[in-house]
N, C-alpha and C positions, 0 to 999 in steps of 0.2 A: 632364892639362890642364884647368883649371877653366873652365867655361862660365858667363858671367854672363847671367842671364835678366832680361828686363824685368818689372816688376810687372804683374800681370794684374788688370784691372778688369772685373768682370762686372756688367752692368746687366740686371735682370729686368723685362721689360714695356716695351711701346712705346706707352704712353699719353702723356698730356700731360707727366707727370713724367719718365718714362723718356727720351723723345725730347729734351726740353729738356736733360736731364742729359748725354746722349750728345753732342749738338751743342756744348754748352759745353766738354766734355772735349776734343773734337776741335779746337776753336779755341784752347784754352789750353795743351794739352800738345803737346810735340813727339813725333814718332813714336818717338824713342829713349827717351822717359821712361816709356812704359807701353803695353801692348796693351789695347785696349778691345773687349769682346765684348758683344753684345746678344742676349738670348734672347726670342723672340716667335713666337707661332704664325703670325702673318701679317706680311708685310713692308710694312705700312703703319700710319700713325697714324690712328686713327679719331676724327673729331670728333663725340663722343657727343651733345652737345646738339641736333644737327640730325637725329638719327635719326627722330623723328616726321615730319619733312618728307620723308624718304626713303620711309617707310611710306605716306604720303599721295600720293606721286608728284610733289611740288613739286620735289624734288631727285633727281638720279640717284645711284645708290649710289657710283660712282667719284668724284663731286664732293666727297664728305666723307671719302674714304679717301686720305690723302696718302702717296704712295709713299716708302719709305725708300731705294729703289734708284735714284731718278730721276737723282741727280747722281753722277758718277763720281769726284768729289773726296773723298767720304767714305771713310774708311779703316777704320771699325768693321766687325768681323766679325759677321755676323748668323747666329745658329743658329736655323733654323726649327723651332720646337717649343715646348713648355711646361715650365716648371720645376715639378716635382712634389714636391720635397723639398730641404731645405738642412741640412747638418751644419755648424754654425758652429764646432765644435771642430776638425774635420778640414779646414775651409775647402773644402768640396766642395758643389756644387749638382748634384742629380740631375735630368736632363732627359729627357723623353719627346719624341723627335723626330717630325716629321710622318710618317715612314715607320714609326713605332711601335717604334723601337729606344730602349732606355733606356741613357743614357750618363752618366758622371760627369765633371763639368767643374770642375777645381780653380780657385781664385781666390785673390788676395791681398786684394782689396777687393771688396765686393759692395754694390750698390745695389738694394734691393728696392722695386719699384714695379709689382707684378703686377696692380694694379687690384682690382676687386671682382666679385662675382657677385650674381645676383638673390637676395634674401632670401625664403625660403619657410618655411611652417609645416606642421605635421603635419595637413593638411586632406585628408580622403579625396578622391582623384581629382585633386588639384591639379596635381602634376607630370606626370600622364598626359594632362591635357586642356587645360592653360593654355599660352598663348604668352607669351614674354617680350619685352622691348624693350631688349636690352642689347648685341646684336651687329648687325653689318651684315646678316648672313644672316637674322636674325630679322625685321628691318625689311622686307627685300625679300620674305620669305616672307609676312609679314602682309598686305602690299599685295596680293599674288597671292590670298591666302586671302579677303580681304574682297570683292574683285571677283568671285571664284569664287562666293561666296554669292549675289551678285546674279544671276549667270548661272544657278545652280541653282534659285534661287527662281523665276526667270522661266520655267524649263523645267518646273517642277512644277505639277501640278493639285491637289495636296493642300494645303488651307488650313493645316493644322497644320505641315507642313514649311515652307511659305512663312514662317509666323510665326517659327519657330525660326531660320531662316536670315537673317531680316532684323532680328533683335535682337542687340545686341552689348554685352558687359559689359567694362568696364575697372575694375580694382581698383587703387587708389592715387591719393590726392588730392594728391600732390607734383607737382614739375615734370614728371617723365616721364609720369605718368598723365594729368595735366591737359592737357598739350600733345598727347599721343597721342589722347585722346578728342576734343579740339578739331579736330585736323587730319584725323583719319579721318572724323569726322562731316561735315566739309565735303566730303570725297571722296565719300561715299555720297550726300549731298544733291545734288551736281552730277551724279553718275553716274546716278542713278535717272531723270533726265530723258531718258536715252537708252533707257529700258526702258518703252515705252508700256503693257505688260501689267501692270506692277507699280504698286501703290498706294503713293505716297510716304508716306502715313500709317502704313504698316506698319513702316517703318524706325524703330527705337528704339535709342537709345544710353543706356546706364546707366553712370554714374561713381560708384563707392562708395569709402568710406574709413572706417576705424574711428575716425579722429580727429574731433573736434567741429567743425573748421574746415578749409576748403580752403586749402592752401598757407599755413600759419600764419606762415612766415618772412617773407611779404610784409607782414604787418600786417593788422589787421581791415578797413580801408577798401579796400585793393587786393584782398584776398582776396574780399571781398564783390563788388567790381567784376567780377572774373573769374567768380565764380559767376553773377552776373546775365547776363553775356554768354553763358555756356554754356546757362543756363536759357532765355534768349530764343531760342536756336537750337533748343530742343527736347530738350536733353540732360537726362535725369532724374538728379539728383544726390542721393545718399543718404549722409548722414554718420552716424557712430556705428554703421556697418554693415559687416560683412565677409562672407566666404564660409564657409558651414558644410560644404558638399561640392560637388564638381563631377563632372558626368557628360558623356558624349559629346553629349548633346542637351539638357541642362538644367543650370542652376546653382541651388543653394539658398542663399539669403541667411540670415544669422544672425537676421534678424527674422521668419523663417518663409516669406517669399515664395519662390516657385519660378518662375524665368524660363526659358522655353524658348529655348535659344540654342546655336549651334555655334561661337561665338567668345567665348572668355574670355581677356582680355589682363591679365596679372599684372605690375604695376609697383609693388608695395608695399614699396619700399625695397631697399637693397643691403647686403651685408656684405663684409668684407675677404676676399680670395682665401683658399681653404683652405691655400694655401702657408704662410701665417702660422703656422698651428697646427703645422706640421712642425718648426719651430725649437725648440719647447719653451721659449720665452722668455715673460717677463711681457707681458700684454696689457692694454689699456684699451679697453673696449667692442669687443673683438674685433680691435683694431689693436695693433701692437707698441708698447710703451711706450718711446719714444725721448726724447732731450733736445731742447732748442730748436735744437741744431745738427744734429738728425736722425740722430745716431749711437746705436747700441744700447749702453747702459751695460754695462761688463764684457766687451765683445766688440770687440776692435780690428778696425777695417776693415769693420764692418757698419753700413749706413745703411738707413733705411726712411722712406718718405714717401708722399704721396698717400693713396689708400684704405687702404694697408697700414700706415702709421705714424700713431700718435696724437701728432701734433706739437703741442706747447703753443702756444696762441694768445697770444703775448706782447702783441699789439696791444690785446687786450681788457683785460689787466691783472687778470683774475679767476683765482683759484686753481682749478685743475682744468679750465680752459677749453682745448679742443683745436680745431684748425682743422677746419672742415667739409670733407668730401671733394669740393670743387668744382674746376672747371677752372682758375679764376683762381689758386687756391692751389697746385694741382699744378704748373702751369707755373713759377711763381716758386720753389717749393720745389726743382724740378729744377735750376734755375740755381744756387741756393745750395748744394745738396748736391754739385754738381759742383765748386764752389769749395772745399768742405770736403774732398772726396776729394783734390783737388790740394794743399790745405794739409797734409793728413796725409802725403802723399808727400814734401813739401818741409819737413816738421817746422815748420810755421807754425801759429799759433793758428786755431781754427775760428770761423766766423761763426754768429751766432744768426739764426734765421728770424723776421722780423717783417713783417707785411703787414696793413694795414687793409682790410677788405672793401670793394670798390668798389660793391657793390649787386647787384641781381638783375634778370633780364629773363625774361619769359614770353611766348612767341609763340603766340597762339591762332589763327593762320591768317588769311589775308586781310588786312584792315586792323585786326584786333582784336589787342590785346596789353595787358599791364600791365607796367610796369617801375619800378624804384626805384634809379636810378643816384645814388650819393653821397647817398642818403637823400631824393631828390626823387621824389615820387609822380607817375607819368605813366600816362595811359590812352589807348586808341584809337590813332589814326595816329601821334602823336608817340612813344608808347611803342613802336610797331612799328618806327619809324625807329631808335630807340635799340637795340632788341633785335637787329635785323638788322645794324645798324652794328657792334655789339659782336661778334656772331658772325663777321661778315665780316673784321673786323680781326684776330680771334684765329686765323684760318686761317694756317698756317705758310708756305705758298708762294704765289707770284703765280699759278701755274697753277690752284691750288685756288680762289683768290679769283675768277679770271675764270670758271671753271666755275660756281661758285655764283651769281655775279651774273648770268650768262647764263641759268641755270636759272630764277632768280627772275623775270627779265624775260620769258622765254618763257611761263612759267606765268601771269603777270599778263596778258599780251597774248592768248595763244592757248588758255589753259586746258589741260585734260588729255584724252588720248585713251582713258584707262581700259583700257589694254592689259594683259592678264595673260600672263605668259610661260610658265606651266605649270611653274614652279619646284617640283620635287619633288611634282608633282600627284598621283602615286599613292602617295606615302609621307608620312603625317602626321608632322609634326615639331613637338614641343612643348618646354617648358622643359628637360626632361632630355636632349634630343637636341642642344642647342646649346652648353651650357656645360661639359660634361665634368667634372662635379663629383666623379665617382667615380674619377678618375684619380690622385688625390693619395695619397701615402704617409703613414703615421703616423711620429712621431719615431723609434720603435723600428725600423720598416722602413727608414728612411733610414740609421740607424747600421749596421744589419745589412748593407745593400747596400754601403755605403762600406767597412766593415771587411772584408767578405767578398771583394769584388772587388779591393780595393787601389786606390790612386790613384797613377798614375805621373806623374812630372814630365815636361812636354814637353821 
């Protein structure tokens, strides 16, 4: 007796792209048409642009972690784990589950949106001593760590120790680094008032970047405006400078300066997930070379988008232009790729992805911000309204919007209590401890595993 199985659609990653794709698939496909499975280490969608506000205590962690299990109407099966390899010939995804088992998950159609990881370089001591700002756990950890430095400095009678604990270094002059330095500087500026034994003048924040300009995507005028705001607050900005080496109690800059510090935050860009390399397919700037329909040429049923796919930017009309890995593109790509998966199922033509960038917003904390919506340059409070309005509207659920709005209101009216939770207080956690970059397989290991274990049809 022949058994007819439904097509299996596997979505890797629960970021902006992956979640939008899954929700569109659920709305447009009947349960009889296909089975949808989502692979993600955490059963929530993280709103990454607001991580600096979690680190600074303006927002609580759960307010930007939108649960994927909140509604009982969703029918997608969630596999809690991370994809560590894909065999596109055998149509098998290798997954390491959260209980550390390695399983083979067969598919008929796969949507690759595994996101990105922090880009690092071969700098002595970097991964051993730097913190990242890429995950919810990192943001919560950094808040605890920064407040702990104030407590330890207050408890110390050693001037050298005080100085090293009250200096903070952020590497990366893009959005993540600039917002992180801005928000955390406001945190320490407000918190030190509760420490009468500490001299506020000892607190120093350094923001450095190898690029000649701060946030060049904003343009010269807004970039300079942001730099002036941060400089006015006392943040030392050094451009054309990076890290030569990092130690547990000091950091050496490439210009020769040695800064005593116990806090090095590395936000110098991101790269596509190492999962991309396991496919053995052509890449562009580390992302899979896909068409404007986001499918992988020569491989039926394989789609890539967001940070993982080098999606041609058709709106620019320039040869070789690819969409930047931003939230506004990822969300829209997720919807289009869902339509294209459905079109493939139904033997219909695919749609090309076209979206004109709506602009950029940078929240510098308090009433400070710079924004460029639709090419209009804004500064100060109007820019802050636009920045927070954009972030608020982009949150996917009403519950998340209420939580974030409530947090903003409470913080504006009552300020912060500067409570540290003791999160992993006895166990230092740095870049290498949060992103699990050593978990991925090579293309050869993927093939060996798939061929060796065999893949059984469900």
